[in-house]
Backbone as JSON, one array per atom type, in Angstrom:
{
  "sequence": "MVVNIMKELKFALYAIKKNIKKRTEIRTSFLMNVFGMAINNLSFVVIWIFFIKTVGIIGGWQTADIIGLQGFISFSFGIIFSFGAGIRKLPDYVASGAFDKFMLSPKNLLLRIATSWLGVSSLGDLVFGTVSLTIYGFLIHMTLYQLLLSIILIIITTFIFISVITIISSVAFLFTDATYLTGGLFDLFLTPALFHGGAFQGPMRFIFTFIIPSLLVGTIPVEIVRSLSLKTLLMLAILAIIWFILSIKIFYTVIKKYESSNFMTFGN",
  "N": [[0.53, -1.2, 0.16], [1.71, 1.29, 0.69], [3.95, 1.5, -1.37], [2.26, 2.07, -3.5], [1.17, 4.69, -2.8], [2.96, 6.02, -2.76], [3.93, 5.87, -5.31], [1.91, 6.75, -6.8], [1.8, 9.3, -6.05], [4.68, 10.5, -6.82], [3.68, 10.36, -9.54], [1.57, 12.25, -9.45], [3.44, 14.71, -8.97], [4.8, 14.84, -11.33], [2.99, 15.44, -13.32], [2.11, 17.98, -11.95], [4.83, 19.26, -12.94], [4.71, 18.87, -15.4], [2.72, 20.51, -16.11], [3.62, 22.93, -15.21], [5.59, 23.7, -16.89], [4.33, 23.52, -19.17], [2.56, 26.0, -19.14], [4.33, 27.84, -18.6], [5.35, 28.89, -20.8], [5.08, 31.19, -22.0], [6.16, 33.56, -20.52], [5.48, 36.06, -20.27], [2.93, 36.43, -19.65], [2.31, 34.74, -17.87], [3.53, 35.65, -15.65], [2.2, 38.14, -15.62], [-0.49, 37.02, -15.05], [-0.29, 35.72, -12.59], [0.6, 37.87, -11.05], [-1.64, 39.39, -11.46], [-3.72, 38.61, -10.06], [-2.84, 38.28, -7.71], [-2.51, 41.51, -6.75], [-5.21, 41.84, -7.17], [-6.26, 40.33, -5.23], [-5.51, 42.47, -2.9], [-7.39, 44.37, -2.73], [-9.74, 43.21, -1.74], [-8.49, 43.11, 1.18], [-7.96, 45.77, 1.71], [-10.58, 47.17, 1.51], [-11.85, 45.52, 3.41], [-10.03, 46.93, 5.7], [-10.39, 49.36, 5.58], [-13.19, 49.34, 6.23], [-13.23, 48.3, 9.24], [-12.36, 50.58, 10.19], [-13.99, 52.91, 9.72], [-16.36, 51.42, 10.78], [-15.43, 50.6, 13.07], [-14.42, 48.14, 15.89], [-15.38, 44.61, 15.29], [-16.69, 41.8, 17.15], [-14.2, 41.31, 18.39], [-12.77, 41.76, 16.22], [-10.11, 42.47, 14.01], [-7.92, 44.85, 12.48], [-5.03, 43.51, 11.49], [-6.19, 40.33, 12.07], [-7.95, 40.52, 9.92], [-6.3, 40.49, 7.89], [-4.97, 38.19, 8.26], [-7.16, 36.5, 7.92], [-7.39, 36.82, 5.03], [-4.91, 35.75, 4.45], [-4.9, 32.91, 5.33], [-7.19, 32.02, 3.6], [-6.46, 32.33, 0.68], [-4.08, 31.17, 0.84], [-4.74, 28.56, 0.94], [-6.5, 28.28, -0.84], [-4.59, 28.92, -3.35], [-3.24, 26.83, -3.15], [-4.5, 24.8, -4.03], [-6.38, 25.52, -6.11], [-3.91, 25.94, -8.02], [-2.09, 23.56, -8.59], [-3.8, 21.72, -8.45], [-6.14, 21.87, -10.06], [-7.63, 20.95, -11.69], [-9.54, 19.57, -10.67], [-11.69, 21.25, -10.4], [-12.26, 22.08, -13.04], [-13.87, 19.74, -13.93], [-16.57, 19.81, -14.36], [-16.59, 20.79, -16.97], [-14.88, 19.07, -18.17], [-16.87, 16.76, -17.79], [-19.05, 17.31, -19.02], [-18.39, 17.98, -21.76], [-17.51, 15.42, -22.45], [-14.58, 14.82, -22.24], [-13.96, 13.27, -19.75], [-13.85, 10.84, -20.21], [-11.12, 10.19, -21.1], [-10.37, 10.15, -18.24], [-11.2, 8.0, -17.21], [-10.09, 5.76, -17.98], [-7.54, 5.78, -17.28], [-5.0, 4.56, -15.46], [-4.03, 5.31, -12.84], [-4.78, 6.49, -9.97], [-8.21, 7.79, -9.91], [-8.87, 10.48, -8.89], [-7.05, 11.53, -7.95], [-5.61, 11.95, -10.95], [-7.46, 13.69, -12.17], [-7.52, 16.24, -10.67], [-4.6, 16.99, -10.83], [-4.85, 17.45, -13.65], [-4.74, 19.73, -14.88], [-3.29, 23.27, -14.31], [-3.59, 26.03, -12.55], [-3.11, 29.19, -13.44], [-3.29, 31.88, -12.35], [-4.01, 31.62, -10.36], [-1.56, 30.73, -8.69], [-1.03, 33.45, -8.03], [-2.54, 33.61, -5.72], [-1.42, 32.5, -4.2], [1.28, 33.37, -3.65], [0.18, 36.06, -2.79], [-1.16, 34.99, -0.37], [1.05, 34.12, 0.71], [2.72, 36.24, 1.4], [0.61, 38.09, 2.91], [0.3, 36.17, 5.1], [2.71, 36.46, 6.44], [2.76, 39.25, 6.71], [1.02, 38.91, 8.52], [1.71, 37.9, 10.64], [4.12, 39.27, 11.85], [2.26, 41.3, 12.69], [1.15, 40.41, 14.66], [2.85, 39.74, 16.77], [3.74, 37.02, 16.24], [4.49, 34.09, 18.17], [6.74, 30.81, 17.93], [5.07, 28.75, 18.29], [2.68, 29.76, 17.86], [3.04, 29.94, 15.18], [3.69, 27.02, 14.48], [1.38, 26.36, 14.8], [-0.18, 27.53, 13.06], [0.98, 26.54, 10.78], [-0.08, 23.69, 10.95], [-2.71, 24.57, 10.43], [-2.99, 25.79, 7.76], [-2.73, 23.23, 6.51], [-4.83, 21.6, 7.33], [-6.84, 23.43, 6.54], [-6.47, 23.45, 3.6], [-7.33, 20.9, 3.14], [-10.06, 20.78, 3.5], [-10.73, 22.48, 1.46], [-10.34, 21.2, -0.39], [-11.8, 18.99, -0.1], [-14.28, 20.15, -0.07], [-14.72, 21.39, -2.52], [-14.63, 19.42, -4.13], [-16.79, 17.79, -3.87], [-18.41, 19.9, -5.03], [-17.67, 19.76, -7.54], [-19.02, 17.57, -8.01], [-21.25, 17.26, -8.36], [-21.67, 17.54, -10.95], [-21.82, 15.37, -12.22], [-24.79, 14.3, -11.89], [-26.17, 16.34, -13.51], [-27.2, 17.37, -16.8], [-25.23, 19.94, -17.93], [-23.24, 20.78, -15.83], [-22.01, 23.31, -15.33], [-22.59, 25.92, -14.83], [-24.09, 25.72, -12.17], [-22.34, 24.38, -10.49], [-20.36, 26.67, -10.12], [-21.76, 28.63, -9.02], [-22.62, 27.37, -6.84], [-19.96, 27.12, -5.47], [-19.35, 30.11, -5.08], [-20.97, 30.19, -2.97], [-20.19, 29.0, -1.45], [-17.53, 30.18, -0.85], [-17.61, 32.82, -1.14], [-18.87, 33.97, 2.1], [-16.54, 32.88, 3.22], [-14.49, 35.05, 2.83], [-15.69, 37.2, 3.88], [-15.95, 39.44, 6.83], [-14.78, 38.11, 9.81], [-15.58, 38.93, 12.25], [-18.47, 39.45, 12.26], [-20.26, 37.04, 11.83], [-22.47, 35.63, 13.64], [-23.98, 34.01, 16.41], [-27.15, 31.99, 14.99], [-26.38, 31.91, 11.86], [-23.33, 32.1, 12.3], [-23.6, 29.07, 13.32], [-24.38, 27.95, 10.65], [-22.74, 28.33, 8.68], [-20.78, 27.4, 9.47], [-20.79, 24.52, 10.21], [-22.77, 23.45, 8.4], [-22.57, 24.42, 5.86], [-19.42, 25.03, 5.48], [-18.03, 27.51, 5.27], [-16.3, 29.36, 7.34], [-14.28, 27.43, 8.32], [-12.39, 27.89, 6.8], [-10.81, 29.99, 7.01], [-11.81, 32.02, 8.97], [-12.16, 30.7, 11.65], [-9.64, 29.36, 11.75], [-8.45, 31.9, 11.88], [-9.04, 32.37, 14.77], [-8.51, 31.09, 16.31], [-5.62, 30.92, 16.14], [-5.32, 33.28, 17.62], [-6.51, 32.85, 20.0], [-5.33, 30.35, 20.67], [-6.54, 28.01, 21.2], [-6.49, 24.59, 21.67], [-8.81, 22.79, 21.77], [-10.41, 23.96, 19.94], [-9.3, 23.51, 17.97], [-8.88, 20.79, 17.54], [-11.69, 20.12, 16.71], [-11.88, 21.36, 14.39], [-9.8, 19.68, 13.06], [-11.29, 17.2, 13.08], [-13.63, 17.78, 11.94], [-12.59, 18.47, 9.3], [-11.81, 16.18, 8.59], [-13.86, 14.66, 8.52], [-15.62, 16.09, 6.36], [-13.58, 15.35, 4.32], [-13.6, 12.4, 3.67], [-16.18, 12.43, 3.42], [-15.96, 13.68, 0.98], [-14.74, 12.1, -0.76], [-16.61, 9.74, -0.53], [-18.92, 10.46, -2.06], [-17.95, 11.57, -4.54], [-17.2, 9.25, -5.43], [-19.73, 7.4, -5.97], [-21.44, 9.35, -7.19], [-19.98, 9.02, -9.26], [-20.55, 6.87, -10.7], [-22.48, 7.6, -12.13], [-22.12, 8.51, -14.5], [-22.18, 8.24, -18.15], [-20.45, 8.1, -20.83], [-19.96, 10.39, -23.57], [-18.92, 10.16, -25.57], [-17.06, 11.65, -27.42], [-14.69, 11.15, -28.39], [-12.33, 12.36, -27.1], [-9.11, 12.36, -26.35], [-7.02, 13.65, -25.75], [-4.55, 15.79, -24.24]],
  "CA": [[0.24, 0.09, 0.06], [3.04, 2.44, 0.94], [4.33, 1.54, -2.6], [1.28, 2.26, -4.45], [1.03, 5.44, -2.66], [4.69, 6.68, -3.35], [3.89, 5.8, -6.88], [0.75, 8.14, -6.95], [2.54, 10.81, -5.42], [5.69, 10.85, -7.35], [2.79, 10.31, -10.64], [1.1, 13.98, -9.28], [4.57, 15.82, -9.18], [5.44, 14.54, -12.64], [1.74, 16.0, -13.53], [2.49, 19.48, -11.67], [6.0, 19.8, -13.24], [4.22, 19.22, -16.63], [1.66, 21.65, -16.17], [4.14, 24.23, -15.41], [6.58, 23.98, -17.97], [3.43, 24.22, -20.24], [1.92, 27.31, -18.95], [5.35, 29.05, -18.58], [5.87, 28.76, -22.32], [4.66, 32.1, -22.1], [6.5, 34.07, -19.34], [5.43, 37.75, -19.57], [1.24, 36.1, -20.04], [2.41, 33.91, -16.95], [3.9, 36.46, -14.64], [0.94, 38.52, -15.36], [-1.62, 36.37, -14.11], [0.16, 35.74, -11.44], [0.89, 39.56, -9.91], [-2.77, 40.47, -11.53], [-4.27, 37.87, -9.41], [-2.22, 39.29, -6.1], [-3.03, 42.55, -6.83], [-6.97, 42.02, -7.13], [-6.68, 40.08, -3.54], [-4.94, 43.02, -1.95], [-8.4, 45.16, -2.61], [-10.05, 42.86, -0.32], [-8.09, 43.52, 1.92], [-8.16, 47.49, 1.57], [-11.79, 47.21, 1.77], [-12.32, 45.58, 5.06], [-9.57, 47.57, 6.3], [-11.04, 50.67, 5.81], [-14.37, 48.84, 7.16], [-12.88, 48.45, 10.32], [-11.37, 52.28, 10.25], [-14.92, 53.51, 9.3], [-17.53, 51.1, 11.39], [-14.89, 50.38, 14.59], [-13.96, 46.36, 15.87], [-17.03, 44.04, 15.51], [-16.5, 40.32, 17.58], [-12.76, 41.53, 18.61], [-11.58, 41.31, 14.92], [-8.76, 43.75, 14.04], [-6.66, 44.91, 11.23], [-4.37, 42.1, 11.23], [-6.82, 39.44, 11.79], [-8.46, 40.65, 8.48], [-5.07, 40.04, 7.04], [-4.73, 36.33, 8.81], [-8.25, 35.54, 7.36], [-7.07, 36.8, 3.57], [-3.75, 34.78, 4.38], [-5.14, 31.48, 5.07], [-8.17, 31.54, 2.22], [-5.44, 32.8, -0.33], [-2.79, 30.45, 0.64], [-5.1, 27.46, 0.54], [-6.66, 28.47, -2.6], [-3.81, 28.91, -4.28], [-2.71, 25.78, -3.47], [-6.23, 23.83, -4.66], [-6.59, 25.83, -7.64], [-3.03, 26.44, -8.76], [-1.47, 22.57, -8.77], [-4.95, 20.86, -8.36], [-7.02, 23.05, -10.49], [-8.13, 20.3, -12.3], [-10.9, 19.34, -9.95], [-12.67, 22.59, -10.74], [-12.33, 22.06, -14.53], [-14.56, 18.57, -13.82], [-17.64, 19.87, -14.98], [-16.22, 20.83, -18.07], [-14.59, 17.2, -18.35], [-17.97, 15.6, -18.29], [-20.08, 18.3, -20.15], [-17.61, 17.77, -23.07], [-16.95, 13.9, -23.03], [-13.3, 14.64, -22.33], [-13.62, 12.58, -18.93], [-13.51, 9.42, -20.75], [-9.85, 9.45, -20.67], [-9.52, 9.95, -17.2], [-11.64, 6.41, -16.5], [-9.07, 4.82, -18.63], [-6.14, 5.68, -16.34], [-4.76, 2.99, -14.23], [-3.74, 6.64, -11.8], [-5.86, 7.5, -8.87], [-8.64, 8.67, -10.42], [-8.92, 11.82, -8.26], [-5.6, 12.42, -8.26], [-5.28, 12.3, -11.9], [-8.24, 14.85, -12.53], [-6.58, 17.52, -10.42], [-3.26, 17.26, -11.57], [-4.7, 17.55, -15.15], [-4.53, 21.15, -15.25], [-2.7, 24.08, -13.61], [-4.34, 27.47, -12.64], [-1.51, 30.05, -13.49], [-3.59, 33.07, -11.77], [-3.82, 30.98, -8.85], [-0.34, 31.17, -8.2], [-1.24, 35.06, -7.44], [-3.37, 33.71, -4.98], [-0.62, 31.78, -3.16], [2.16, 34.67, -3.4], [-0.48, 36.73, -1.81], [-1.27, 34.26, 0.5], [2.36, 33.68, 1.86], [2.85, 37.66, 1.98], [-0.37, 37.94, 3.78], [0.5, 35.5, 6.57], [3.85, 36.57, 7.05], [2.62, 40.27, 7.84], [0.08, 39.02, 10.21], [2.83, 37.0, 11.61], [4.68, 40.26, 12.39], [1.62, 42.37, 13.26], [0.6, 39.83, 15.87], [4.01, 39.19, 17.07], [3.39, 35.79, 16.34], [5.32, 33.29, 18.62], [6.96, 29.75, 17.78], [3.96, 27.91, 18.64], [1.34, 29.99, 17.21], [3.59, 29.59, 13.97], [3.32, 25.73, 14.65], [-0.56, 26.16, 14.65], [-0.62, 28.23, 11.63], [1.26, 25.42, 9.56], [-0.78, 22.75, 11.07], [-4.34, 25.12, 10.23], [-2.9, 25.45, 6.55], [-2.82, 21.94, 5.92], [-6.25, 21.18, 7.26], [-8.2, 24.15, 5.82], [-6.46, 23.02, 2.67], [-8.12, 19.44, 3.02], [-11.36, 21.31, 3.65], [-11.04, 23.39, 0.27], [-10.26, 20.01, -1.79], [-13.04, 18.5, 0.06], [-15.71, 21.1, -0.77], [-14.59, 21.65, -3.94], [-14.75, 18.18, -4.7], [-18.5, 17.82, -3.84], [-19.28, 20.5, -5.44], [-17.71, 19.52, -8.74], [-19.38, 16.35, -8.33], [-22.36, 17.4, -8.81], [-21.69, 17.84, -12.53], [-21.79, 13.86, -12.63], [-26.0, 14.37, -11.91], [-26.76, 17.2, -14.9], [-26.38, 17.78, -18.36], [-24.58, 20.8, -17.85], [-23.67, 21.95, -14.28], [-20.83, 24.4, -15.22], [-23.03, 27.53, -13.91], [-24.55, 25.59, -11.16], [-20.87, 24.59, -9.57], [-19.75, 27.9, -9.89], [-23.0, 29.06, -8.09], [-22.3, 26.81, -4.83], [-18.77, 27.59, -5.07], [-19.55, 31.06, -4.54], [-22.07, 30.21, -2.02], [-19.12, 28.59, -0.11], [-16.61, 31.09, -1.01], [-18.33, 34.72, -0.27], [-18.98, 34.28, 3.38], [-15.3, 32.88, 4.18], [-13.9, 36.23, 2.53], [-16.33, 38.75, 4.67], [-15.41, 39.95, 7.83], [-14.87, 37.05, 11.0], [-16.63, 39.36, 13.32], [-19.98, 39.55, 11.54], [-20.96, 35.93, 11.75], [-22.62, 35.46, 14.99], [-25.62, 33.1, 16.41], [-27.86, 31.01, 13.75], [-25.59, 32.12, 10.77], [-22.06, 31.31, 12.41], [-23.59, 27.82, 13.07], [-24.82, 27.53, 9.24], [-21.34, 28.62, 7.8], [-19.52, 25.94, 10.04], [-21.43, 23.17, 9.98], [-23.71, 23.27, 7.13], [-21.82, 25.22, 4.37], [-18.04, 25.32, 5.93], [-16.95, 28.7, 4.78], [-15.86, 29.58, 8.13], [-13.84, 26.82, 8.89], [-10.81, 28.0, 5.78], [-10.62, 31.11, 7.04], [-12.21, 32.64, 10.15], [-12.1, 29.96, 12.52], [-8.32, 29.38, 11.56], [-7.75, 33.11, 12.72], [-9.02, 32.5, 15.73], [-7.56, 29.44, 17.02], [-4.16, 31.12, 16.5], [-5.75, 34.09, 18.62], [-6.87, 32.15, 21.34], [-4.69, 28.96, 21.23], [-7.22, 26.59, 21.42], [-6.69, 23.56, 21.22], [-10.2, 22.72, 21.26], [-11.31, 24.54, 18.5], [-8.07, 22.86, 16.75], [-9.12, 19.44, 17.72], [-12.61, 20.36, 16.15], [-11.56, 21.79, 13.15], [-9.28, 18.51, 12.68], [-12.61, 16.48, 12.76], [-14.57, 18.48, 10.75], [-11.56, 18.29, 8.01], [-11.71, 14.68, 8.07], [-15.68, 14.41, 8.33], [-15.88, 16.37, 5.04], [-12.8, 14.93, 3.52], [-13.94, 11.55, 3.83], [-17.61, 12.72, 2.66], [-15.88, 13.61, -0.64], [-14.11, 10.78, -1.53], [-17.85, 8.94, -0.77], [-20.0, 11.22, -2.55], [-17.77, 11.53, -5.78], [-17.11, 7.54, -6.24], [-20.76, 7.19, -5.59], [-21.9, 9.88, -8.47], [-19.29, 8.96, -11.04], [-21.17, 5.95, -11.7], [-23.98, 7.84, -13.21], [-21.26, 9.19, -15.71], [-22.11, 8.17, -19.56], [-19.63, 8.81, -22.07], [-20.24, 11.59, -24.55], [-17.98, 9.65, -27.05], [-16.28, 12.81, -28.34], [-13.08, 10.71, -28.93], [-11.39, 13.64, -26.61], [-8.21, 11.32, -25.8], [-5.63, 14.33, -25.94], [-4.4, 16.53, -23.42]],
  "C": [[1.0, 1.42, -0.25], [3.52, 2.59, -0.3], [3.7, 2.38, -3.27], [1.18, 4.24, -4.37], [2.41, 6.56, -3.17], [4.65, 6.92, -4.98], [2.78, 7.06, -7.47], [1.18, 9.29, -7.19], [3.45, 11.29, -5.96], [5.16, 11.25, -9.1], [2.3, 12.22, -10.85], [2.29, 15.21, -9.17], [4.99, 15.77, -10.4], [4.35, 15.64, -13.25], [1.83, 17.52, -13.2], [3.4, 20.01, -12.86], [5.67, 19.83, -14.56], [3.48, 20.32, -17.02], [2.19, 22.71, -16.04], [4.95, 24.61, -16.21], [5.54, 24.26, -19.43], [3.2, 25.58, -19.97], [3.3, 28.3, -18.83], [5.92, 29.01, -19.78], [5.96, 30.35, -22.38], [5.2, 33.36, -21.05], [5.9, 35.54, -19.18], [3.86, 37.38, -19.33], [1.51, 35.58, -18.96], [2.46, 34.85, -15.65], [2.72, 37.78, -14.77], [-0.4, 38.23, -14.65], [-1.41, 36.31, -12.82], [0.18, 36.65, -10.58], [-0.42, 40.57, -10.07], [-3.34, 40.14, -10.59], [-4.37, 38.66, -7.78], [-2.85, 40.45, -6.11], [-4.68, 43.02, -6.76], [-6.95, 41.36, -5.71], [-6.43, 41.2, -2.76], [-6.39, 44.11, -2.24], [-9.13, 44.32, -1.76], [-9.81, 42.84, 1.09], [-8.01, 45.19, 2.5], [-9.42, 47.79, 2.09], [-12.3, 46.78, 3.17], [-11.35, 46.54, 5.94], [-10.0, 48.97, 6.72], [-12.77, 50.51, 6.61], [-14.02, 49.14, 8.62], [-12.58, 49.85, 10.84], [-13.16, 52.99, 10.42], [-15.85, 52.91, 10.9], [-16.41, 50.7, 13.0], [-14.82, 48.63, 14.47], [-15.29, 45.92, 16.74], [-16.11, 42.71, 15.75], [-15.1, 40.15, 18.03], [-12.31, 41.32, 17.51], [-11.32, 42.83, 14.54], [-8.44, 43.79, 12.57], [-5.87, 43.3, 11.14], [-4.7, 40.68, 11.37], [-7.53, 39.11, 10.49], [-7.28, 40.08, 7.76], [-4.74, 38.88, 7.16], [-5.82, 35.92, 7.75], [-7.73, 35.48, 5.82], [-5.85, 35.37, 3.53], [-3.94, 33.22, 4.53], [-6.12, 31.34, 3.77], [-7.29, 31.61, 1.38], [-4.61, 31.91, -0.38], [-3.35, 28.82, 0.57], [-5.73, 27.34, -0.55], [-5.98, 28.21, -3.34], [-3.04, 27.28, -4.3], [-3.37, 24.4, -4.36], [-5.63, 23.99, -6.88], [-5.27, 26.41, -8.66], [-2.46, 24.66, -9.05], [-2.83, 21.73, -8.87], [-6.11, 21.17, -9.3], [-7.86, 22.08, -11.44], [-9.63, 19.78, -12.33], [-12.18, 20.13, -10.3], [-13.29, 22.8, -11.98], [-13.25, 20.41, -14.58], [-15.96, 18.7, -14.69], [-17.59, 19.93, -16.54], [-15.9, 19.47, -18.58], [-16.13, 16.31, -18.79], [-19.0, 16.34, -19.07], [-19.55, 17.73, -21.82], [-17.12, 16.42, -23.42], [-15.21, 13.7, -22.86], [-12.84, 13.53, -20.98], [-13.44, 11.18, -19.1], [-11.76, 8.8, -20.84], [-9.23, 9.63, -19.43], [-9.66, 8.27, -16.3], [-10.75, 5.75, -17.47], [-7.53, 4.82, -18.26], [-5.89, 5.05, -15.9], [-4.2, 4.1, -13.0], [-4.85, 6.41, -11.1], [-6.66, 8.46, -9.71], [-8.8, 10.1, -10.07], [-8.23, 12.26, -8.44], [-5.21, 12.48, -9.83], [-6.18, 13.5, -12.61], [-7.69, 16.27, -11.72], [-5.61, 17.71, -10.58], [-3.35, 17.59, -13.13], [-4.61, 19.01, -15.83], [-4.07, 22.4, -13.86], [-3.4, 25.74, -13.67], [-3.42, 28.57, -12.21], [-2.33, 31.39, -12.45], [-3.83, 32.8, -10.43], [-2.91, 30.95, -7.95], [-0.22, 32.53, -7.63], [-1.51, 34.71, -5.89], [-2.16, 33.4, -3.48], [0.7, 32.5, -2.98], [1.57, 35.39, -2.39], [-0.69, 36.74, -0.44], [-0.13, 33.91, 1.52], [2.47, 34.9, 2.11], [1.84, 37.75, 3.12], [-0.16, 37.35, 5.13], [1.89, 35.39, 7.13], [3.51, 38.04, 7.44], [1.47, 40.06, 9.08], [0.59, 38.43, 11.09], [3.33, 38.31, 12.63], [3.66, 41.27, 12.99], [0.91, 41.78, 14.48], [1.41, 39.52, 17.04], [4.28, 38.39, 17.57], [4.92, 34.64, 16.77], [5.56, 31.49, 17.87], [5.75, 28.9, 17.8], [2.99, 28.38, 17.97], [2.15, 29.83, 15.57], [3.56, 27.83, 13.89], [2.06, 25.43, 13.8], [-0.83, 26.32, 13.37], [-0.3, 27.34, 10.47], [0.32, 24.31, 9.62], [-2.03, 23.05, 10.53], [-4.07, 25.07, 8.54], [-3.44, 24.43, 6.14], [-3.91, 21.56, 6.2], [-7.42, 21.95, 6.51], [-7.76, 23.7, 4.0], [-7.3, 21.42, 2.22], [-9.63, 20.19, 2.93], [-11.79, 21.76, 2.51], [-11.17, 22.05, -0.63], [-11.61, 19.42, -1.27], [-14.63, 18.87, -0.37], [-15.73, 20.94, -2.01], [-15.09, 20.31, -4.58], [-16.16, 17.32, -4.54], [-18.87, 18.63, -4.47], [-19.36, 20.18, -7.01], [-18.52, 18.0, -9.0], [-20.84, 16.32, -8.97], [-22.91, 17.7, -10.86], [-21.98, 16.35, -13.16], [-23.86, 13.62, -12.68], [-26.62, 15.71, -12.95], [-26.15, 17.19, -15.76], [-25.19, 18.6, -18.39], [-24.43, 21.66, -16.75], [-22.71, 22.84, -14.1], [-21.25, 25.77, -14.42], [-23.56, 26.83, -12.41], [-23.69, 25.27, -10.4], [-20.17, 25.92, -9.17], [-20.71, 28.84, -8.85], [-23.01, 28.7, -6.79], [-21.24, 26.67, -4.69], [-18.51, 28.96, -4.63], [-20.26, 31.28, -3.35], [-21.3, 29.76, -1.06], [-18.15, 29.61, 0.22], [-16.7, 32.46, -0.58], [-18.14, 34.6, 1.13], [-17.75, 33.95, 4.07], [-14.61, 34.36, 3.85], [-14.64, 36.96, 3.4], [-15.6, 38.37, 6.52], [-16.15, 39.04, 8.96], [-15.86, 37.79, 11.56], [-17.93, 39.13, 13.22], [-20.66, 38.34, 11.73], [-21.46, 35.48, 13.43], [-24.23, 34.56, 15.08], [-25.8, 31.74, 15.57], [-26.79, 31.13, 12.53], [-24.4, 31.57, 10.9], [-22.21, 29.77, 12.32], [-23.89, 27.12, 11.48], [-23.63, 27.79, 8.51], [-20.59, 27.88, 8.56], [-19.95, 24.79, 9.82], [-22.36, 22.79, 9.1], [-22.78, 23.47, 5.88], [-20.21, 25.54, 5.33], [-17.42, 26.22, 5.63], [-16.16, 29.33, 5.94], [-14.53, 28.99, 8.65], [-12.13, 26.68, 7.85], [-10.46, 29.37, 6.36], [-11.13, 32.11, 8.97], [-11.74, 31.94, 11.32], [-10.44, 29.75, 12.87], [-7.6, 30.97, 12.56], [-7.59, 33.07, 14.01], [-8.37, 31.79, 16.71], [-6.0, 29.91, 17.31], [-4.37, 32.42, 17.42], [-5.63, 33.48, 19.8], [-6.2, 31.02, 21.72], [-5.2, 27.96, 21.5], [-7.09, 25.48, 20.78], [-7.82, 22.32, 20.94], [-10.98, 22.65, 20.22], [-10.36, 23.48, 17.69], [-8.63, 21.58, 16.74], [-10.94, 19.34, 16.64], [-12.37, 20.31, 14.65], [-10.79, 20.51, 12.77], [-10.33, 17.55, 11.87], [-13.14, 16.7, 11.98], [-14.19, 18.21, 9.5], [-11.73, 16.85, 7.49], [-12.89, 14.14, 7.82], [-15.73, 14.82, 6.67], [-14.89, 15.52, 4.17], [-13.62, 13.49, 3.1], [-15.3, 11.07, 3.29], [-17.19, 12.94, 1.23], [-15.78, 13.05, -1.15], [-15.43, 9.83, -1.38], [-18.72, 9.11, -1.68], [-19.21, 10.96, -4.12], [-17.77, 10.06, -6.34], [-18.62, 7.11, -6.38], [-21.59, 7.79, -6.85], [-21.27, 9.37, -9.68], [-20.4, 7.75, -11.71], [-22.29, 5.97, -12.43], [-23.45, 8.58, -14.73], [-21.4, 8.13, -16.98], [-21.57, 8.6, -20.12], [-20.21, 9.33, -22.7], [-19.82, 10.95, -25.63], [-17.75, 10.17, -28.29], [-15.17, 11.93, -28.89], [-12.06, 11.85, -28.17], [-10.22, 12.99, -25.96], [-6.85, 12.25, -25.68], [-5.62, 15.27, -24.79], [-4.86, 17.85, -23.8]]
}
């Protein structure tokens, strides 16, 4: 089993390397996409900073917390939608019949799909997330313990991200063309995650934590770093495991409904 896992990881790294090489052929366009997205993300931070200065502190959230929020979300988003962007393209693969080539692959199906595409602009999210988390660390005078917590939280939020995206993209197997539907569902998940964390209280906080896991990828990680709550960290880890198992189960269940479109699309 360990040998198989190593083979799958080796294949994933090969696929990612191949995608990077292909997408960096036009370097100017590549760099423009990366830095363009980083600048675009900066607007969210600026808006919320001005919001805090105008409205005041809500739920104990300050400027540093907003930067940390954007950092966690952007970093996890960047990892998934750059190196594993194929998951987001799953509805297009299913609608066009291009999914057939993945069914014939001897490699792990979900891993093969995820590494089939590199999202160049999402590398900008990764850069922005790194810079934001670095600034966040300086602003809160992050200790070594908080740094270790942050690394663990990045891993957890990345798993939650890939789990949610897998579930949303799996809807493509249930409808003829689910491109717009999956896009809407993703916005329903991501939009609350980008909002001021202190704004979610009462029933809304419960909904966007346990039903739609938006707060799990940004708001709660920031609160964990701030409060050093191992209890909340454990809860987050358990929820991440649940969502990951659920996503795998849903994906391999609905995939049985796939019917080849027979478009003979076996190229890359």
